[in-house]
C-alpha positions in Angstrom: -79.0 55.6 -52.0 -78.0 52.3 -50.0 -76.4 48.3 -50.8 -76.5 45.6 -47.7 -76.3 42.4 -48.1 -74.3 39.3 -46.5 -71.7 38.1 -48.5 -69.4 35.0 -49.1 -65.7 35.7 -50.0 -63.5 33.8 -51.6 -60.6 32.4 -48.9 -62.7 32.8 -46.1 -64.9 30.8 -44.3 -67.6 33.3 -42.9 -69.5 35.5 -44.4 -69.8 38.9 -44.4 -72.6 41.8 -43.4 -71.5 44.8 -46.3 -73.1 48.1 -45.7 -73.6 51.7 -47.4 -75.0 55.1 -47.4 -74.5 56.9 -50.7 -70.3 56.9 -50.9 -70.2 55.9 -47.4 -69.4 52.0 -46.6 -69.6 51.0 -43.3 -66.3 48.5 -42.0 -67.2 44.3 -43.2 -68.9 43.2 -39.9 -67.6 38.5 -40.4 -70.4 36.6 -39.0 -69.4 33.5 -36.5 -72.3 31.6 -39.4 -74.4 32.4 -41.9 -78.1 33.6 -40.9 -79.9 31.5 -42.8 -78.9 27.7 -43.6 -79.0 29.0 -47.7 -75.4 30.0 -48.1 -76.2 32.1 -51.3 -74.5 35.8 -51.0 -77.9 38.1 -50.9 -77.3 42.7 -51.6 -80.1 45.0 -51.9 -80.5 48.1 -53.8 -82.1 51.0 -52.5 -82.4 54.3 -54.6 -83.9 55.8 -57.5 -83.6 55.1 -61.4 -81.8 52.1 -60.9 -81.2 49.9 -64.0 -81.4 46.2 -62.6 -79.6 45.3 -65.7 -76.9 47.9 -65.2 -76.3 47.1 -60.9 -76.2 42.6 -62.3 -73.7 43.9 -65.2 -71.2 45.9 -62.8 -71.7 42.7 -60.4 -70.8 40.4 -63.6 -67.9 42.2 -64.3 -66.5 41.7 -61.1 -67.1 38.0 -60.8 -64.3 37.8 -64.0 -62.0 40.7 -62.7 -61.9 38.0 -59.5 -62.3 35.4 -61.0 -58.8 35.9 -63.7 
């Protein structure tokens, strides 16, 4: 039902905030700096009947496609 996070994108110097509700995704917001000392992408998914392994597999596949 919802997703949100702070992510690091290849080729960009600043982190971006992402936010989606159901099938609507908002324009990413570029931050001036990381909100914590640790530069680590974090995404939270809120929903029903979410299978953690399926989400992880989809994100892993996305990372492989980006690296190719």
